[in-house]
C-alpha positions in Angstrom: -3.4 3.9 1.1 -1.2 4.8 -1.9 1.8 2.8 -0.8 1.6 0.3 -3.7 1.6 3.1 -6.4 4.7 4.4 -8.1 6.0 7.9 -7.2 4.7 9.1 -10.6 1.2 7.7 -10.0 1.1 9.1 -6.4 2.1 12.5 -7.8 -0.7 12.4 -10.5 -3.3 11.3 -7.9 -2.3 14.1 -5.6 -2.7 16.6 -8.5 -6.0 15.1 -9.6 -7.8 15.1 -6.3 -8.0 18.9 -5.9 -10.1 19.0 -9.2 -12.7 16.9 -7.5 -12.7 19.0 -4.4 -13.2 22.2 -6.4 -16.1 20.7 -8.3 -17.8 19.3 -5.2 -17.6 22.7 -3.3 -18.8 24.6 -6.4 -21.6 22.1 -6.9 -22.8 22.5 -3.4 -22.8 26.3 -3.8 -24.8 26.1 -7.1 -27.3 23.7 -5.6 -27.8 25.9 -2.6 -28.2 29.1 -4.6 -30.7 27.4 -7.0 -32.6 26.0 -4.0 -32.9 29.5 -2.4 -33.9 31.0 -5.7 -36.6 28.4 -6.1 -38.2 28.8 -2.7 -38.1 32.6 -3.1 -39.8 32.4 -6.5 -36.9 33.9 -8.4 -36.8 30.9 -10.8 -39.5 28.7 -12.3 -40.4 26.1 -9.7 -41.1 23.6 -12.5 -37.5 23.6 -13.8 -35.5 23.9 -10.5 -34.3 20.7 -8.9 -35.5 20.6 -5.3 -33.1 19.4 -2.6 -33.5 16.2 -0.8 -30.9 13.7 0.4 -30.9 11.4 -2.8 -30.6 14.5 -5.1 -27.8 16.0 -3.0 -26.0 12.6 -2.9 -26.4 12.1 -6.6 -25.2 15.7 -7.3 -22.2 15.3 -5.0 -21.1 12.0 -6.6 -21.7 13.4 -10.1 -19.7 16.6 -9.7 -16.9 14.7 -7.9 -16.7 12.3 -10.9 -16.8 15.3 -13.3 -13.9 16.9 -11.3 -12.0 13.6 -11.4 -12.6 13.4 -15.2 -11.4 16.9 -15.7 -8.4 16.2 -13.5 -7.4 13.0 -15.4 -7.9 14.8 -18.8 -5.8 17.7 -17.6 -2.9 15.8 -15.9 -2.7 12.8 -18.2 -3.5 14.3 -21.6 -4.1 18.0 -22.1 -1.1 19.2 -20.1 1.1 17.5 -22.7 -1.0 18.6 -25.7 -0.8 22.3 -24.7 2.6 22.3 -23.1 4.1 24.7 -25.5 1.1 27.1 -25.4 1.0 30.3 -23.4 -1.0 30.4 -20.1 -3.8 32.5 -21.8 -4.0 30.1 -24.8 -4.2 27.1 -22.5 -7.1 28.7 -20.6 -8.9 29.6 -23.8 -8.6 26.3 -25.7 -9.1 24.0 -22.7 -12.1 26.0 -21.5 -13.8 25.6 -24.9 -13.1 21.8 -24.9 -14.3 21.3 -21.4 -17.4 23.5 -21.9 -18.5 21.3 -24.8 -17.9 18.2 -22.6 -19.9 19.8 -19.8 -22.9 20.4 -22.1 -22.9 16.7 -23.0 -22.7 15.8 -19.3 -25.6 18.1 -18.4 -27.7 16.5 -21.1 -27.2 13.2 -19.4 -27.1 14.1 -15.7 -30.1 16.5 -15.5 -32.7 14.0 -16.7 -31.3 11.4 -14.2 -31.6 13.9 -11.3 -35.1 14.8 -12.5 -36.2 11.2 -12.7 -34.9 10.7 -9.1 -36.8 13.7 -7.9 -40.1 12.9 -9.7 -39.7 9.1 -9.0 -40.5 8.2 -12.5 -38.8 6.7 -15.6 -35.8 8.4 -17.2 -37.6 8.7 -20.5 -41.0 9.6 -19.2 -42.9 12.7 -20.6 -42.6 14.5 -17.2 -38.8 14.2 -17.2 -38.5 15.3 -20.8 -40.7 18.3 -20.2 -38.7 19.3 -17.1 -35.4 18.9 -19.1 -36.5 21.0 -22.0 -38.0 23.6 -19.7 -34.6 23.6 -17.8 -32.7 24.2 -21.1 -34.7 27.3 -21.8 -34.7 28.6 -18.2 -32.5 31.0 -16.1 -31.6 27.9 -14.0 -29.7 26.4 -17.0 -27.7 29.6 -17.6 -26.9 29.9 -13.9 -25.8 26.3 -13.9 -23.6 27.0 -16.9 -22.1 30.0 -15.2 -21.4 27.9 -12.1 -19.8 25.1 -14.1 -17.8 27.7 -16.1 -16.5 29.1 -12.8 -15.6 25.6 -11.6 -13.8 25.0 -14.9 -11.9 28.3 -14.6 -10.8 27.6 -11.1 -9.6 24.1 -12.1 -7.7 25.5 -15.1 -6.2 28.3 -13.0 -5.2 25.7 -10.3 -3.7 23.5 -13.1 -1.7 26.4 -14.5 -0.3 27.5 -11.2 0.5 23.9 -10.3 2.3 23.4 -13.5 4.4 26.6 -13.2 5.2 26.5 -9.5 5.3 22.7 -9.1 2.6 20.8 -7.2 4.6 20.5 -3.9 5.7 24.1 -3.9 2.1 25.3 -4.5 0.8 23.1 -1.6 3.6 24.4 0.7 2.5 28.0 -0.1 -1.2 27.2 0.5 -0.6 25.3 3.7 1.9 27.8 4.9 4.4 24.9 5.7 7.4 27.2 5.3 5.8 30.5 6.3 8.0 30.3 9.4 11.6 29.0 8.6 12.2 25.4 9.4 15.4 23.4 9.7 15.6 20.1 7.9 18.2 17.6 6.6 18.2 17.4 2.7 20.3 15.9 -0.1 21.1 18.1 -3.0 22.2 17.3 -6.6 23.7 19.9 -8.8 23.5 18.7 -12.4 25.3 20.6 -15.1 25.2 20.3 -18.9 28.6 19.6 -20.4 30.0 22.0 -22.9 27.1 24.3 -22.5 28.9 27.5 -23.7 30.0 25.8 -27.0 26.5 24.4 -27.5 24.9 27.8 -26.9 27.3 29.5 -29.4 26.6 26.8 -32.0 22.8 26.9 -31.7 22.1 30.6 -31.1 19.8 32.0 -28.3 16.4 30.8 -29.6 17.4 27.2 -30.7 19.4 26.9 -27.4 16.4 27.8 -25.4 14.3 25.3 -27.4 16.9 22.7 -26.7 16.9 23.4 -23.0 13.1 22.9 -22.9 13.5 19.5 -24.6 16.4 18.6 -22.3 14.6 19.5 -19.0 11.5 17.7 -20.1 13.6 14.7 -21.0 15.0 14.5 -17.4 11.7 15.1 -15.5 10.4 11.5 -15.5 13.5 10.2 -13.7 13.2 13.0 -11.1 9.6 12.2 -10.4 10.2 8.4 -10.4 12.9 8.8 -7.7 10.9 11.2 -5.6 13.1 14.2 -6.2 12.0 17.8 -6.2 13.4 20.4 -8.7 14.6 23.3 -6.5 15.9 25.5 -9.3 16.7 25.7 -13.0 19.8 27.9 -13.2 20.6 28.4 -16.9 21.8 24.9 -18.0 22.0 23.6 -14.5 19.3 21.8 -12.5 19.3 21.6 -8.7 17.4 18.6 -7.4 16.6 18.0 -3.7 15.3 15.2 -1.5 14.4 15.0 2.1 17.1 12.7 3.6 14.9 9.7 4.1 13.5 9.8 0.6 16.9 10.4 -1.1 18.5 7.5 0.8 15.6 5.1 0.4 16.6 2.6 -2.3 19.5 4.9 -3.2 16.9 7.2 -4.9 19.3 10.1 -5.3 22.0 8.0 -7.0 19.5 6.0 -9.0 17.9 9.3 -10.2 21.2 10.4 -11.8 21.6 7.1 -13.7 18.0 7.1 -14.8 18.3 10.6 -16.1 21.4 9.5 -18.0 19.6 6.5 -19.5 16.6 8.6 -20.5 18.8 11.2 -22.2 20.8 8.6 -24.1 17.6 7.1 -25.4 16.9 10.4 -27.0 20.3 10.9 -28.5 19.2 10.1 -32.1 16.6 12.9 -31.7 19.1 15.5 -30.4 21.6 14.6 -33.0 19.1 14.9 -35.8 17.5 18.1 -34.4 20.6 19.9 -33.0 23.7 18.1 -34.3 25.1 16.8 -31.0 24.5 14.3 -28.1 24.0 16.1 -24.8 25.5 14.8 -21.6 25.9 16.1 -18.1 27.9 15.9 -14.9 26.7 16.1 -11.3 27.6 16.2 -7.6 25.7 15.3 -4.5 26.0 16.1 -0.8 23.7 16.3 2.2 23.3 18.5 5.3 21.1 20.8 7.3 19.3 23.6 5.7 16.9 26.3 6.7 13.8 26.3 4.5 11.3 29.1 4.3 9.4 31.5 2.1 11.5 34.5 1.0 11.0 37.5 -1.3 9.0 40.8 -1.3 8.0 41.2 -5.0 8.1 37.4 -5.7 7.8 34.6 -3.2 9.9 31.5 -3.4 10.6 28.5 -1.2 14.2 29.1 -0.4 17.0 26.9 1.1 20.0 28.3 2.9 22.9 26.3 4.3 26.5 25.4 3.7 25.4 22.2 1.9 24.4 24.1 -1.2 27.7 25.9 -1.6 29.6 22.7 -0.8 27.7 20.7 -3.4 28.3 23.3 -6.1 32.0 23.2 -5.3 32.1 19.4 -5.5 30.4 19.6 -8.9 33.2 21.9 -10.1 35.7 19.1 -9.6 34.0 16.6 -12.0 36.2 17.6 -15.0 39.4 17.6 -12.8 38.7 14.1 -11.6 37.3 12.8 -14.9 34.0 11.8 -13.3 30.4 12.2 -14.3 29.1 11.8 -10.7 30.9 12.9 -7.6 29.5 12.6 -4.1 30.8 13.4 -0.6 32.2 10.5 1.4 29.8 11.5 4.1 26.8 10.8 1.8 28.3 7.6 0.6 28.4 6.4 4.3 24.7 7.0 4.5 23.9 5.0 1.3 23.8 1.3 0.6 25.9 1.0 -2.5 26.2 -2.7 -3.4 28.3 -4.3 -6.1 26.3 -2.8 -9.0 28.1 0.5 -8.2 31.7 1.2 -8.6 33.2 3.8 -6.3 36.5 5.5 -6.4 37.9 7.7 -3.6 39.7 10.8 -4.8 41.0 11.7 -1.4 40.3 14.8 0.5 39.9 18.1 -1.4 40.1 21.6 -0.1 37.1 23.3 -1.8 37.3 26.8 -3.0 36.1 29.2 -0.3 36.0 26.5 2.4 38.3 26.3 5.4 37.9 22.5 5.9 38.6 19.7 3.4 36.1 17.0 2.3 36.6 13.5 1.0 35.3 13.1 -2.5 34.1 9.8 -4.1 33.3 9.1 -7.8 30.4 6.8 -8.5 29.7 4.7 -11.6 27.4 1.9 -12.5 29.1 -1.5 -12.9 
């Protein structure tokens, strides 16, 4: 269904859909509770919307559209606007903005639902009386509480998704890795050049601010090439792909060069803001890992396998060989590197802590 969309669009759609699901489920609960309250005489029968198929259908479509609207606003716009705010501040500011939006939506949606129920014109006196009676009734306030709960759940989901990562969060909820699983994965260890010198020059706070900008700068390329950030380790990023995704269209290799291009486009900003042009070096290798949830006080999706240690060792050879990107010959054999790439074999290397040697290849763009 989504095969024609870019990886970034697919990721955004996957993040937006849960907003609609949350709103639809909460909408059904609110409708049911109001219906029960109405038939039991808890609320004024004149202001409550009575359930029938057209009303339920309209309500379902309406709240689904509201959920999608909230999701689009959150993923496309507000996430960027409030990126540097704390989690609590994000909840507070976004809740106020969305609550105001919801009031406007209620003012439009309720008269339409009332006109459907009463089978009369939208601007008829009966609809207007029902609407103003609703605004002054307990039903209105129960609706606001329900919508507020939906908003809170959406914002809480958005916050967790942003901090854990959408795929990691889904894996936790679905229990995909609750029991360890073996899988073939490609790993890229990407390390900032001269990081110690940069940190000493900038100081702790400015260096931290720089890293935030730096990581943000590289994220679009990772998304576009279907990578997953496994870990941020100081100034190092570990990116991973399932084998089939990393090999497809040379995603893992193209990701490196896309990250490089995106960083170089921002060099004028970094030079003006921090006084230098950042660059990085990286290594890639693939192999079998065991993937599962681990931790007692804090859960993580964790990979174990020789491939991680090997990739880290290969990355340590970049300076020695004068290469920005080194890959194992075994990975090169799996890829389809045409004439737009230049490869150079550096022979076999005995990696630190490894009994067997490995052939190493440098990769550049022609």
